[in-house]
C-alpha positions as CSV (number, residue, x, y, z in Angstrom):
1,M,92.5,107.2,105.2
2,V,88.9,108.2,105.8
3,E,87.9,108.3,109.5
4,P,85.5,105.4,110.0
5,K,82.6,107.6,111.1
6,L,82.8,109.7,108.1
7,A,83.0,106.5,106.1
8,V,79.8,105.2,107.6
9,Y,78.1,108.5,107.0
10,I,79.2,108.7,103.5
11,R,77.8,105.1,102.8
12,Q,74.6,105.8,104.5
13,K,74.1,109.1,102.3
14,I,74.9,106.9,99.3
15,R,72.2,104.0,100.4
16,S,69.5,106.7,101.0
17,E,70.1,108.4,97.7
18,R,70.1,104.8,95.8
19,M,66.7,104.0,97.8
20,R,65.3,107.4,97.0
21,L,65.7,106.8,93.3
22,G,64.2,103.3,93.5
23,Y,67.5,101.9,92.3
24,S,68.3,98.3,93.5
25,Q,71.8,96.9,94.6
26,E,71.8,94.8,91.4
27,Y,71.1,97.8,89.3
28,M,74.0,99.7,90.9
29,A,76.2,96.7,90.7
30,S,75.4,96.1,86.8
31,R,76.1,100.1,86.2
32,L,79.5,99.9,88.0
33,G,80.4,96.7,86.1
34,M,80.5,94.7,89.2
35,S,79.9,90.7,89.3
36,G,76.8,91.1,91.1
37,Q,74.6,92.7,94.0
38,R,76.9,90.7,96.8
39,Q,79.9,92.7,95.5
40,Y,77.9,95.9,95.5
41,A,76.5,95.2,98.9
42,R,79.9,94.6,100.5
43,H,81.0,98.2,99.4
44,E,77.7,99.9,100.6
45,S,77.8,98.1,103.9
46,G,81.3,98.7,104.8
47,N,82.6,95.0,104.4
48,A,84.8,96.2,101.5
49,K,86.9,99.2,101.1
50,L,85.0,102.1,99.3
51,T,87.8,103.9,97.1
52,I,87.5,107.5,95.7
53,D,87.1,106.0,92.2
54,L,84.2,103.8,93.1
55,L,82.7,106.6,95.2
56,E,82.9,108.7,92.2
57,A,81.3,106.1,90.0
58,M,78.6,105.5,92.3
59,L,77.7,109.3,92.5
60,N,77.8,109.3,88.6
61,V,75.3,106.6,88.5
62,L,73.1,108.4,90.9
63,E,73.6,111.6,89.1
64,L,74.7,113.3,92.3
65,P,77.7,116.0,92.7
66,V,80.4,115.3,95.4
67,S,79.0,118.2,97.3
68,M,75.9,116.1,98.1
69,L,77.9,114.1,100.5
70,L,78.5,117.1,102.6
71,E,74.9,117.9,103.2
72,G,74.1,117.6,106.9
73,L,77.6,116.8,107.8
74,D,78.0,119.4,110.4
75,K,74.7,118.1,112.0
76,Q,76.2,114.3,112.7
77,E,79.0,115.5,115.3
78,P,79.0,119.3,115.6
79,G,82.3,120.6,115.6
80,R,84.0,117.2,114.6
81,F,83.4,117.5,111.0
82,G,82.7,121.1,110.7
83,E,86.0,122.5,110.0
84,V,86.6,119.7,107.5
85,G,83.3,120.3,105.7
86,A,83.9,123.8,105.4
87,V,87.2,123.2,103.7
88,L,85.9,120.6,101.4
89,R,82.8,122.9,100.6
90,D,85.2,125.7,99.9
91,R,87.3,123.5,97.6
92,I,84.3,122.0,95.7
93,R,82.8,125.5,95.0
94,H,86.5,126.5,93.5
95,L,86.5,123.4,91.5
96,E,83.0,124.0,90.3
97,N,84.0,127.5,89.3
98,E,87.1,126.4,87.5
99,V,85.1,124.0,85.5
100,E,82.6,126.7,84.5
101,Y,85.5,128.6,83.6
102,L,87.0,126.1,81.4
103,R,83.8,125.4,79.7
104,G,83.6,129.0,78.8
105,K,86.9,129.0,77.2
106,L,86.2,125.6,75.5
107,D,82.9,127.1,73.9
108,Q,84.9,130.2,72.9
109,R,87.5,128.0,71.0
110,M,84.7,125.9,69.4
111,G,82.9,129.0,68.4
112,R,80.1,128.4,70.8
113,Y,79.0,131.4,72.8
């Protein structure tokens, strides 16, 4: 389970990015296939569980990489999330490199260089 302070930080990042883009909660709810603004607001405010799948869907609507959630994490509580953030950043970099490698292999098979 995600630590409460980390979950709050993630929700704040999602909210600030949504607002930066000028997206309403109603728009997000619609794009995520939710019944309405209230359902979305419950997830963003912490009154409903924010699952990994929902978080991924939110990031897709906002067109943001998962790594965006780690930006500034160390500044929240130095030392507390720093190690976790470093591990996650390394894992994300590894996965991004793997995706690029696999795209290259796919392009080769499809005849696109």
